[in-house]
PASEBA-1860 file (N, C-alpha, C; in nm, 3 decimals):
! residues 72
1> XXXXXXXX> -0.346/0.873/1.373/-0.285/0.945/1.235/-0.203/1.059/1.292 ~ -0.261/1.127/1.372/-0.180/1.268/1.406/-0.043/1.243/1.460 ~ -0.059/1.147/1.538/0.107/1.102/1.595/0.176/1.065/1.460 ~ 0.145/0.977/1.381/0.232/0.944/1.260/0.250/1.090/1.175 ~ 0.158/1.159/1.170/0.172/1.278/1.085/0.292/1.369/1.150 ~ 0.290/1.362/1.294/0.376/1.441/1.368/0.523/1.370/1.365 ~ 0.512/1.245/1.366/0.628/1.214/1.365/0.735/1.207/1.236 ~ 0.651/1.200/1.124/0.691/1.233/0.973/0.727/1.387/0.970
9> XXXXXXXX> 0.678/1.473/1.042/0.696/1.611/1.030/0.586/1.676/0.893 ~ 0.496/1.590/0.864/0.416/1.618/0.767/0.290/1.677/0.783 ~ 0.227/1.788/0.726/0.100/1.834/0.746/0.003/1.713/0.739 ~ -0.100/1.730/0.828/-0.204/1.644/0.860/-0.281/1.629/0.739 ~ -0.337/1.739/0.680/-0.405/1.744/0.550/-0.329/1.667/0.438 ~ -0.200/1.684/0.445/-0.117/1.593/0.339/-0.102/1.458/0.382 ~ -0.088/1.428/0.493/-0.071/1.283/0.560/-0.187/1.201/0.537 ~ -0.307/1.280/0.555/-0.440/1.188/0.583/-0.471/1.109/0.417
17> XXXXXXXX> -0.470/1.193/0.320/-0.495/1.111/0.182/-0.378/1.030/0.149 ~ -0.273/1.059/0.189/-0.159/0.982/0.147/-0.147/0.839/0.230 ~ -0.206/0.856/0.348/-0.210/0.734/0.437/-0.319/0.660/0.388 ~ -0.423/0.722/0.345/-0.534/0.658/0.312/-0.538/0.564/0.170 ~ -0.454/0.647/0.082/-0.440/0.585/-0.066/-0.328/0.451/-0.036 ~ -0.246/0.477/0.058/-0.140/0.363/0.083/-0.199/0.235/0.148 ~ -0.327/0.297/0.228/-0.395/0.167/0.287/-0.476/0.097/0.173 ~ -0.542/0.178/0.091/-0.596/0.118/-0.029/-0.532/0.034/-0.105
25> XXXXXXXX> -0.427/0.085/-0.131/-0.315/-0.011/-0.211/-0.294/-0.114/-0.200 ~ -0.282/-0.135/-0.036/-0.253/-0.259/0.017/-0.387/-0.356/0.034 ~ -0.492/-0.295/0.071/-0.619/-0.368/0.092/-0.721/-0.429/-0.032 ~ -0.744/-0.304/-0.106/-0.820/-0.350/-0.219/-0.793/-0.456/-0.327 ~ -0.646/-0.476/-0.357/-0.650/-0.585/-0.460/-0.679/-0.731/-0.394 ~ -0.627/-0.738/-0.278/-0.669/-0.856/-0.190/-0.827/-0.885/-0.174 ~ -0.904/-0.760/-0.182/-1.034/-0.754/-0.164/-1.100/-0.825/-0.299 ~ -1.043/-0.746/-0.396/-1.090/-0.781/-0.522/-1.059/-0.895/-0.580
33> XXXXXXXX> -0.946/-0.955/-0.536/-0.905/-1.116/-0.589/-1.025/-1.215/-0.501 ~ -1.047/-1.177/-0.380/-1.137/-1.275/-0.288/-1.278/-1.253/-0.357 ~ -1.302/-1.127/-0.410/-1.441/-1.129/-0.462/-1.451/-1.218/-0.592 ~ -1.345/-1.209/-0.653/-1.333/-1.238/-0.785/-1.367/-1.407/-0.793 ~ -1.248/-1.455/-0.714/-1.230/-1.588/-0.724/-1.273/-1.662/-0.607 ~ -1.340/-1.591/-0.491/-1.417/-1.699/-0.396/-1.323/-1.749/-0.324 ~ -1.384/-1.844/-0.252/-1.312/-1.905/-0.125/-1.194/-2.006/-0.181 ~ -1.235/-2.049/-0.274/-1.118/-2.126/-0.325/-0.982/-2.032/-0.349
41> XXXXXXXX> -0.978/-1.924/-0.332/-0.831/-1.855/-0.319/-0.787/-1.825/-0.175 ~ -0.879/-1.838/-0.096/-0.846/-1.803/0.076/-0.734/-1.833/0.096 ~ -0.707/-2.002/0.093/-0.552/-2.042/0.130/-0.444/-1.991/0.097 ~ -0.441/-1.951/-0.056/-0.334/-1.882/-0.094/-0.298/-1.742/-0.060 ~ -0.422/-1.657/-0.028/-0.433/-1.540/0.026/-0.384/-1.534/0.174 ~ -0.403/-1.642/0.254/-0.363/-1.638/0.388/-0.223/-1.642/0.389 ~ -0.175/-1.711/0.300/-0.005/-1.780/0.310/0.056/-1.666/0.252 ~ 0.020/-1.585/0.146/0.104/-1.465/0.041/0.080/-1.362/0.055
49> XXXXXXXX> -0.042/-1.329/0.128/-0.055/-1.176/0.124/0.029/-1.083/0.191 ~ 0.106/-1.136/0.306/0.216/-1.050/0.344/0.327/-0.997/0.265 ~ 0.386/-1.146/0.198/0.479/-1.128/0.105/0.437/-1.041/-0.023 ~ 0.304/-1.052/-0.079/0.284/-0.988/-0.203/0.246/-0.836/-0.186 ~ 0.195/-0.805/-0.038/0.194/-0.661/0.001/0.345/-0.600/-0.004 ~ 0.435/-0.663/0.065/0.554/-0.631/0.079/0.630/-0.582/-0.063 ~ 0.608/-0.692/-0.142/0.676/-0.663/-0.268/0.600/-0.541/-0.346 ~ 0.499/-0.540/-0.336/0.413/-0.451/-0.410/0.445/-0.301/-0.340
57> XXXXXXXX> 0.468/-0.297/-0.243/0.505/-0.172/-0.149/0.668/-0.116/-0.186 ~ 0.738/-0.234/-0.159/0.880/-0.198/-0.247/0.888/-0.174/-0.352 ~ 0.803/-0.210/-0.469/0.805/-0.178/-0.604/0.736/-0.027/-0.631 ~ 0.638/-0.002/-0.562/0.597/0.126/-0.533/0.695/0.237/-0.488 ~ 0.757/0.219/-0.389/0.860/0.287/-0.353/0.965/0.333/-0.449 ~ 1.014/0.211/-0.486/1.120/0.220/-0.594/1.100/0.294/-0.743 ~ 0.943/0.276/-0.767/0.912/0.375/-0.885/0.886/0.508/-0.844 ~ 0.843/0.562/-0.726/0.847/0.698/-0.682/0.976/0.766/-0.671
65> XXXXXXXX> 1.102/0.675/-0.594/1.225/0.723/-0.600/1.290/0.765/-0.731 ~ 1.254/0.660/-0.857/1.313/0.662/-0.971/1.260/0.824/-1.030 ~ 1.123/0.826/-0.993/1.037/0.943/-1.053/1.104/1.052/-1.004 ~ 1.120/1.034/-0.879/1.173/1.180/-0.821/1.321/1.219/-0.871 ~ 1.427/1.122/-0.906/1.536/1.133/-0.930/1.549/1.178/-1.070 ~ 1.465/1.120/-1.166/1.466/1.173/-1.284/1.415/1.287/-1.326 ~ 1.328/1.326/-1.217/1.259/1.497/-1.262/1.328/1.586/-1.205 ~ 1.453/1.574/-1.109/1.561/1.664/-1.087/1.609/1.712/-1.171
END
């Protein structure tokens, strides 16, 4: 993580919670779905989790960019 912080030029204490939040956004929805719907959802998760995570990440990035542009 220190390497990633240095590559981005961000202070480590800002990078760490941001990294943790990003990881949680990708991991917890899948865990919640699997907990709620059980093993019958496993084939769907194995097929589509990468696509769903990518779409969600892009959507969050666009929303942040729109917020930054509108707040200026």
